[in-house]
PDB file of N, H, CA, C and O in Angstrom:
ATOM      1  N   MET A   1     167.697  51.037  90.348  1.00  0.00           N
ATOM      2  CA  MET A   1     167.618  52.363  90.083  1.00  0.00           C
ATOM      3  C   MET A   1     166.315  52.915  90.543  1.00  0.00           C
ATOM      4  O   MET A   1     165.212  52.428  90.793  1.00  0.00           O
ATOM      5  N   ASN A   2     166.879  54.198  90.564  1.00  0.00           N
ATOM      6  H   ASN A   2     167.774  54.593  90.360  1.00  0.00           H
ATOM      7  CA  ASN A   2     166.290  55.522  91.365  1.00  0.00           C
ATOM      8  C   ASN A   2     165.760  56.813  90.927  1.00  0.00           C
ATOM      9  O   ASN A   2     166.666  57.530  90.502  1.00  0.00           O
ATOM     10  N   ILE A   3     164.794  57.265  90.892  1.00  0.00           N
ATOM     11  H   ILE A   3     164.059  56.682  91.237  1.00  0.00           H
ATOM     12  CA  ILE A   3     165.180  58.837  90.051  1.00  0.00           C
ATOM     13  C   ILE A   3     165.607  59.636  91.357  1.00  0.00           C
ATOM     14  O   ILE A   3     165.236  59.142  92.422  1.00  0.00           O
ATOM     15  N   PRO A   4     166.058  60.360  91.383  1.00  0.00           N
ATOM     16  CA  PRO A   4     165.997  61.350  93.098  1.00  0.00           C
ATOM     17  C   PRO A   4     165.325  62.740  92.359  1.00  0.00           C
ATOM     18  O   PRO A   4     164.205  62.873  92.854  1.00  0.00           O
ATOM     19  N   THR A   5     165.392  63.027  92.096  1.00  0.00           N
ATOM     20  H   THR A   5     166.301  62.919  91.694  1.00  0.00           H
ATOM     21  CA  THR A   5     164.265  64.373  92.014  1.00  0.00           C
ATOM     22  C   THR A   5     162.685  63.780  92.577  1.00  0.00           C
ATOM     23  O   THR A   5     161.781  64.582  92.811  1.00  0.00           O
ATOM     24  N   ALA A   6     162.472  62.074  92.776  1.00  0.00           N
ATOM     25  H   ALA A   6     163.206  61.422  92.585  1.00  0.00           H
ATOM     26  CA  ALA A   6     161.488  61.938  93.772  1.00  0.00           C
ATOM     27  C   ALA A   6     161.641  61.326  95.257  1.00  0.00           C
ATOM     28  O   ALA A   6     160.890  61.041  96.190  1.00  0.00           O
ATOM     29  N   LEU A   7     163.048  61.279  94.963  1.00  0.00           N
ATOM     30  H   LEU A   7     163.658  61.511  94.205  1.00  0.00           H
ATOM     31  CA  LEU A   7     163.292  60.404  96.498  1.00  0.00           C
ATOM     32  C   LEU A   7     164.185  61.350  96.892  1.00  0.00           C
ATOM     33  O   LEU A   7     163.672  62.431  97.180  1.00  0.00           O
ATOM     34  N   THR A   8     165.580  61.255  97.010  1.00  0.00           N
ATOM     35  H   THR A   8     165.996  60.376  96.776  1.00  0.00           H
ATOM     36  CA  THR A   8     166.630  61.948  97.800  1.00  0.00           C
ATOM     37  C   THR A   8     166.789  63.566  97.927  1.00  0.00           C
ATOM     38  O   THR A   8     167.288  64.208  98.851  1.00  0.00           O
ATOM     39  N   HIS A   9     165.969  64.209  96.207  1.00  0.00           N
ATOM     40  H   HIS A   9     165.563  63.687  95.456  1.00  0.00           H
ATOM     41  CA  HIS A   9     166.308  65.194  95.791  1.00  0.00           C
ATOM     42  C   HIS A   9     164.782  66.264  96.303  1.00  0.00           C
ATOM     43  O   HIS A   9     164.759  67.493  96.376  1.00  0.00           O
ATOM     44  N   ALA A  10     163.632  65.285  96.592  1.00  0.00           N
ATOM     45  H   ALA A  10     163.651  64.287  96.533  1.00  0.00           H
ATOM     46  CA  ALA A  10     161.927  65.831  96.941  1.00  0.00           C
ATOM     47  C   ALA A  10     162.206  66.867  97.562  1.00  0.00           C
ATOM     48  O   ALA A  10     162.237  67.906  96.901  1.00  0.00           O
ATOM     49  N   PRO A  11     162.535  66.940  99.204  1.00  0.00           N
ATOM     50  CA  PRO A  11     162.385  67.825  99.396  1.00  0.00           C
ATOM     51  C   PRO A  11     163.135  69.230  99.773  1.00  0.00           C
ATOM     52  O   PRO A  11     163.155  69.915 100.796  1.00  0.00           O
ATOM     53  N   VAL A  12     163.799  69.360  98.360  1.00  0.00           N
ATOM     54  H   VAL A  12     163.782  68.803  97.530  1.00  0.00           H
ATOM     55  CA  VAL A  12     164.428  70.857  98.151  1.00  0.00           C
ATOM     56  C   VAL A  12     163.724  71.161  97.137  1.00  0.00           C
ATOM     57  O   VAL A  12     163.726  70.380  96.185  1.00  0.00           O
ATOM     58  N   PRO A  13     162.784  72.622  97.071  1.00  0.00           N
ATOM     59  CA  PRO A  13     162.262  72.726  96.400  1.00  0.00           C
ATOM     60  C   PRO A  13     162.378  72.945  95.114  1.00  0.00           C
ATOM     61  O   PRO A  13     163.561  73.261  94.986  1.00  0.00           O
ATOM     62  N   LEU A  14     161.788  72.979  93.885  1.00  0.00           N
ATOM     63  H   LEU A  14     160.827  72.723  93.989  1.00  0.00           H
ATOM     64  CA  LEU A  14     161.998  72.417  92.980  1.00  0.00           C
ATOM     65  C   LEU A  14     162.686  73.900  91.883  1.00  0.00           C
ATOM     66  O   LEU A  14     163.403  73.617  90.923  1.00  0.00           O
ATOM     67  N   GLU A  15     162.461  74.889  92.094  1.00  0.00           N
ATOM     68  H   GLU A  15     161.879  75.119  92.874  1.00  0.00           H
ATOM     69  CA  GLU A  15     163.113  76.262  91.867  1.00  0.00           C
ATOM     70  C   GLU A  15     164.795  76.286  92.623  1.00  0.00           C
ATOM     71  O   GLU A  15     165.837  76.619  92.059  1.00  0.00           O
ATOM     72  N   GLN A  16     164.636  75.866  93.902  1.00  0.00           N
ATOM     73  H   GLN A  16     163.789  75.595  94.360  1.00  0.00           H
ATOM     74  CA  GLN A  16     166.138  75.732  93.944  1.00  0.00           C
ATOM     75  C   GLN A  16     167.111  74.366  93.627  1.00  0.00           C
ATOM     76  O   GLN A  16     168.337  74.289  93.702  1.00  0.00           O
ATOM     77  N   ARG A  17     166.059  73.248  93.222  1.00  0.00           N
ATOM     78  H   ARG A  17     165.063  73.311  93.161  1.00  0.00           H
ATOM     79  CA  ARG A  17     167.294  71.798  92.768  1.00  0.00           C
ATOM     80  C   ARG A  17     167.465  72.884  91.060  1.00  0.00           C
ATOM     81  O   ARG A  17     168.550  73.463  91.014  1.00  0.00           O
ATOM     82  N   LEU A  18     166.576  73.130  89.866  1.00  0.00           N
ATOM     83  H   LEU A  18     165.694  72.660  89.904  1.00  0.00           H
ATOM     84  CA  LEU A  18     167.109  73.817  89.111  1.00  0.00           C
ATOM     85  C   LEU A  18     168.303  75.069  88.790  1.00  0.00           C
ATOM     86  O   LEU A  18     169.138  75.117  87.886  1.00  0.00           O
ATOM     87  N   ALA A  19     168.010  76.076  89.945  1.00  0.00           N
ATOM     88  H   ALA A  19     167.332  76.037  90.679  1.00  0.00           H
ATOM     89  CA  ALA A  19     169.027  77.140  90.256  1.00  0.00           C
ATOM     90  C   ALA A  19     170.475  76.245  90.531  1.00  0.00           C
ATOM     91  O   ALA A  19     171.618  76.628  90.283  1.00  0.00           O
ATOM     92  N   SER A  20     170.066  74.974  91.103  1.00  0.00           N
ATOM     93  H   SER A  20     169.137  74.663  91.305  1.00  0.00           H
ATOM     94  CA  SER A  20     171.762  73.777  91.001  1.00  0.00           C
ATOM     95  C   SER A  20     172.330  73.102  90.002  1.00  0.00           C
ATOM     96  O   SER A  20     173.421  72.593  89.745  1.00  0.00           O
ATOM     97  N   GLY A  21     170.834  73.303  89.299  1.00  0.00           N
ATOM     98  H   GLY A  21     169.948  73.717  89.507  1.00  0.00           H
ATOM     99  CA  GLY A  21     171.791  72.448  87.892  1.00  0.00           C
ATOM    100  C   GLY A  21     171.134  71.119  87.922  1.00  0.00           C
ATOM    101  O   GLY A  21     171.625  70.308  87.137  1.00  0.00           O
ATOM    102  N   ILE A  22     169.902  70.605  88.813  1.00  0.00           N
ATOM    103  H   ILE A  22     169.502  71.264  89.450  1.00  0.00           H
ATOM    104  CA  ILE A  22     169.573  69.165  88.958  1.00  0.00           C
ATOM    105  C   ILE A  22     168.053  69.747  88.478  1.00  0.00           C
ATOM    106  O   ILE A  22     167.342  70.729  88.695  1.00  0.00           O
ATOM    107  N   VAL A  23     168.017  68.266  87.533  1.00  0.00           N
ATOM    108  H   VAL A  23     168.595  67.469  87.357  1.00  0.00           H
ATOM    109  CA  VAL A  23     166.708  68.444  86.353  1.00  0.00           C
ATOM    110  C   VAL A  23     166.398  67.314  86.491  1.00  0.00           C
ATOM    111  O   VAL A  23     167.202  66.417  86.745  1.00  0.00           O
ATOM    112  N   PRO A  24     164.996  67.144  86.326  1.00  0.00           N
ATOM    113  CA  PRO A  24     163.842  65.770  86.179  1.00  0.00           C
ATOM    114  C   PRO A  24     164.626  64.972  86.039  1.00  0.00           C
ATOM    115  O   PRO A  24     165.002  64.218  86.936  1.00  0.00           O
ATOM    116  N   GLU A  25     165.193  64.972  84.437  1.00  0.00           N
ATOM    117  H   GLU A  25     164.887  65.584  83.708  1.00  0.00           H
ATOM    118  CA  GLU A  25     165.437  63.651  84.093  1.00  0.00           C
ATOM    119  C   GLU A  25     166.709  62.804  84.258  1.00  0.00           C
ATOM    120  O   GLU A  25     166.980  61.746  83.690  1.00  0.00           O
ATOM    121  N   PRO A  26     167.435  63.497  85.160  1.00  0.00           N
ATOM    122  CA  PRO A  26     168.396  62.282  85.600  1.00  0.00           C
ATOM    123  C   PRO A  26     167.677  61.019  86.658  1.00  0.00           C
ATOM    124  O   PRO A  26     166.746  61.020  87.465  1.00  0.00           O
ATOM    125  N   ILE A  27     168.587  60.059  86.200  1.00  0.00           N
ATOM    126  H   ILE A  27     169.342  60.058  85.545  1.00  0.00           H
ATOM    127  CA  ILE A  27     168.467  58.785  87.057  1.00  0.00           C
ATOM    128  C   ILE A  27     169.422  57.879  87.396  1.00  0.00           C
ATOM    129  O   ILE A  27     170.259  57.518  86.568  1.00  0.00           O
ATOM    130  N   ARG A  28     169.402  57.490  88.447  1.00  0.00           N
ATOM    131  H   ARG A  28     168.722  57.783  89.120  1.00  0.00           H
ATOM    132  CA  ARG A  28     170.889  57.089  88.985  1.00  0.00           C
ATOM    133  C   ARG A  28     170.392  55.384  88.769  1.00  0.00           C
ATOM    134  O   ARG A  28     169.261  54.931  88.592  1.00  0.00           O
ATOM    135  N   LEU A  29     171.709  54.687  88.862  1.00  0.00           N
ATOM    136  H   LEU A  29     172.627  55.055  89.005  1.00  0.00           H
ATOM    137  CA  LEU A  29     171.982  53.150  88.617  1.00  0.00           C
ATOM    138  C   LEU A  29     172.776  53.258  89.996  1.00  0.00           C
ATOM    139  O   LEU A  29     173.345  54.211  90.527  1.00  0.00           O
ATOM    140  N   SER A  30     172.630  52.118  90.324  1.00  0.00           N
ATOM    141  H   SER A  30     172.168  51.343  89.892  1.00  0.00           H
ATOM    142  CA  SER A  30     172.993  51.195  91.731  1.00  0.00           C
ATOM    143  C   SER A  30     173.588  49.847  91.175  1.00  0.00           C
ATOM    144  O   SER A  30     173.010  48.783  90.954  1.00  0.00           O
ATOM    145  N   VAL A  31     174.666  50.134  91.043  1.00  0.00           N
ATOM    146  H   VAL A  31     175.136  50.998  91.223  1.00  0.00           H
ATOM    147  CA  VAL A  31     175.438  48.004  90.433  1.00  0.00           C
ATOM    148  C   VAL A  31     176.406  47.735  90.655  1.00  0.00           C
ATOM    149  O   VAL A  31     177.497  48.303  90.599  1.00  0.00           O
ATOM    150  N   GLY A  32     175.791  46.047  91.165  1.00  0.00           N
ATOM    151  H   GLY A  32     174.905  45.585  91.210  1.00  0.00           H
ATOM    152  CA  GLY A  32     177.077  45.397  92.095  1.00  0.00           C
ATOM    153  C   GLY A  32     178.556  44.582  91.656  1.00  0.00           C
ATOM    154  O   GLY A  32     179.587  44.860  91.044  1.00  0.00           O
ATOM    155  N   ILE A  33     178.006  43.490  92.321  1.00  0.00           N
ATOM    156  H   ILE A  33     177.168  43.264  92.818  1.00  0.00           H
ATOM    157  CA  ILE A  33     179.419  42.586  91.139  1.00  0.00           C
ATOM    158  C   ILE A  33     178.525  41.350  90.392  1.00  0.00           C
ATOM    159  O   ILE A  33     178.788  40.149  90.327  1.00  0.00           O
ATOM    160  N   GLU A  34     177.414  42.077  89.875  1.00  0.00           N
ATOM    161  H   GLU A  34     177.201  43.053  89.928  1.00  0.00           H
ATOM    162  CA  GLU A  34     176.327  40.683  89.367  1.00  0.00           C
ATOM    163  C   GLU A  34     177.153  40.293  88.131  1.00  0.00           C
ATOM    164  O   GLU A  34     178.369  40.474  88.193  1.00  0.00           O
ATOM    165  N   ASP A  35     176.661  39.822  87.113  1.00  0.00           N
ATOM    166  H   ASP A  35     175.673  39.675  87.063  1.00  0.00           H
ATOM    167  CA  ASP A  35     177.620  39.208  85.796  1.00  0.00           C
ATOM    168  C   ASP A  35     176.666  40.674  85.036  1.00  0.00           C
ATOM    169  O   ASP A  35     175.604  41.280  85.174  1.00  0.00           O
ATOM    170  N   SER A  36     177.853  40.671  84.234  1.00  0.00           N
ATOM    171  H   SER A  36     178.716  40.179  84.121  1.00  0.00           H
ATOM    172  CA  SER A  36     177.587  42.117  83.645  1.00  0.00           C
ATOM    173  C   SER A  36     176.210  41.759  82.106  1.00  0.00           C
ATOM    174  O   SER A  36     175.506  42.655  81.640  1.00  0.00           O
ATOM    175  N   ARG A  37     176.169  40.172  81.593  1.00  0.00           N
ATOM    176  H   ARG A  37     176.741  39.444  81.971  1.00  0.00           H
ATOM    177  CA  ARG A  37     175.258  40.196  80.682  1.00  0.00           C
ATOM    178  C   ARG A  37     174.061  40.549  82.002  1.00  0.00           C
ATOM    179  O   ARG A  37     173.589  41.681  81.892  1.00  0.00           O
ATOM    180  N   ASP A  38     173.650  39.918  82.934  1.00  0.00           N
ATOM    181  H   ASP A  38     174.033  38.999  83.023  1.00  0.00           H
ATOM    182  CA  ASP A  38     172.266  40.031  83.506  1.00  0.00           C
ATOM    183  C   ASP A  38     172.253  41.696  84.099  1.00  0.00           C
ATOM    184  O   ASP A  38     171.270  42.434  84.172  1.00  0.00           O
ATOM    185  N   LEU A  39     173.810  42.033  84.521  1.00  0.00           N
ATOM    186  H   LEU A  39     174.608  41.434  84.461  1.00  0.00           H
ATOM    187  CA  LEU A  39     173.472  43.689  84.217  1.00  0.00           C
ATOM    188  C   LEU A  39     172.502  44.637  83.223  1.00  0.00           C
ATOM    189  O   LEU A  39     171.571  45.435  83.331  1.00  0.00           O
ATOM    190  N   ILE A  40     173.215  44.108  82.335  1.00  0.00           N
ATOM    191  H   ILE A  40     173.970  43.459  82.247  1.00  0.00           H
ATOM    192  CA  ILE A  40     172.722  45.107  80.906  1.00  0.00           C
ATOM    193  C   ILE A  40     171.145  43.937  80.504  1.00  0.00           C
ATOM    194  O   ILE A  40     170.221  44.750  80.541  1.00  0.00           O
ATOM    195  N   ALA A  41     170.551  42.613  80.191  1.00  0.00           N
ATOM    196  H   ALA A  41     171.301  41.952  80.160  1.00  0.00           H
ATOM    197  CA  ALA A  41     169.442  42.552  80.866  1.00  0.00           C
ATOM    198  C   ALA A  41     168.589  42.985  81.707  1.00  0.00           C
ATOM    199  O   ALA A  41     167.492  43.235  81.209  1.00  0.00           O
ATOM    200  N   GLU A  42     168.724  43.218  83.118  1.00  0.00           N
ATOM    201  H   GLU A  42     169.615  43.015  83.522  1.00  0.00           H
ATOM    202  CA  GLU A  42     167.645  43.802  83.913  1.00  0.00           C
ATOM    203  C   GLU A  42     167.604  45.292  83.802  1.00  0.00           C
ATOM    204  O   GLU A  42     166.697  45.870  84.402  1.00  0.00           O
ATOM    205  N   LEU A  43     168.701  46.177  82.926  1.00  0.00           N
ATOM    206  H   LEU A  43     169.437  45.708  82.439  1.00  0.00           H
ATOM    207  CA  LEU A  43     168.608  47.390  82.546  1.00  0.00           C
ATOM    208  C   LEU A  43     167.455  47.375  81.148  1.00  0.00           C
ATOM    209  O   LEU A  43     166.368  47.952  81.120  1.00  0.00           O
ATOM    210  N   LEU A  44     167.983  46.659  80.207  1.00  0.00           N
ATOM    211  H   LEU A  44     168.867  46.191  80.229  1.00  0.00           H
ATOM    212  CA  LEU A  44     166.840  47.052  78.924  1.00  0.00           C
ATOM    213  C   LEU A  44     165.515  46.621  79.700  1.00  0.00           C
ATOM    214  O   LEU A  44     164.555  47.387  79.623  1.00  0.00           O
ATOM    215  N   GLN A  45     165.409  45.565  80.369  1.00  0.00           N
ATOM    216  H   GLN A  45     166.189  44.943  80.432  1.00  0.00           H
ATOM    217  CA  GLN A  45     164.178  45.131  80.963  1.00  0.00           C
ATOM    218  C   GLN A  45     163.507  46.570  81.915  1.00  0.00           C
ATOM    219  O   GLN A  45     162.344  46.960  81.814  1.00  0.00           O
ATOM    220  N   ALA A  46     164.389  47.085  82.665  1.00  0.00           N
ATOM    221  H   ALA A  46     165.334  46.768  82.747  1.00  0.00           H
ATOM    222  CA  ALA A  46     163.780  48.024  83.009  1.00  0.00           C
ATOM    223  C   ALA A  46     162.936  49.483  82.638  1.00  0.00           C
ATOM    224  O   ALA A  46     161.911  50.072  82.980  1.00  0.00           O
ATOM    225  N   LEU A  47     164.360  49.680  81.485  1.00  0.00           N
ATOM    226  H   LEU A  47     165.193  49.202  81.207  1.00  0.00           H
ATOM    227  CA  LEU A  47     163.548  50.332  79.950  1.00  0.00           C
ATOM    228  C   LEU A  47     162.522  50.418  79.248  1.00  0.00           C
ATOM    229  O   LEU A  47     162.121  51.439  78.691  1.00  0.00           O
ATOM    230  N   ASP A  48     161.833  48.934  79.220  1.00  0.00           N
ATOM    231  H   ASP A  48     162.158  48.104  79.673  1.00  0.00           H
ATOM    232  CA  ASP A  48     161.263  48.630  78.270  1.00  0.00           C
ATOM    233  C   ASP A  48     159.687  48.932  79.200  1.00  0.00           C
ATOM    234  O   ASP A  48     158.601  48.757  78.647  1.00  0.00           O
TER     235      ASP A  48
END
């Protein structure tokens, strides 16, 4: 999990991001072929 505005979008000025509809709140989740129960448990742990 990562926060795009802190990583991939960080070089883009805030004003330009906001004008493009990129807001600070979204997060990006990358998942693979793990068991769904493991993915859910890891997501819940990260949100805690």
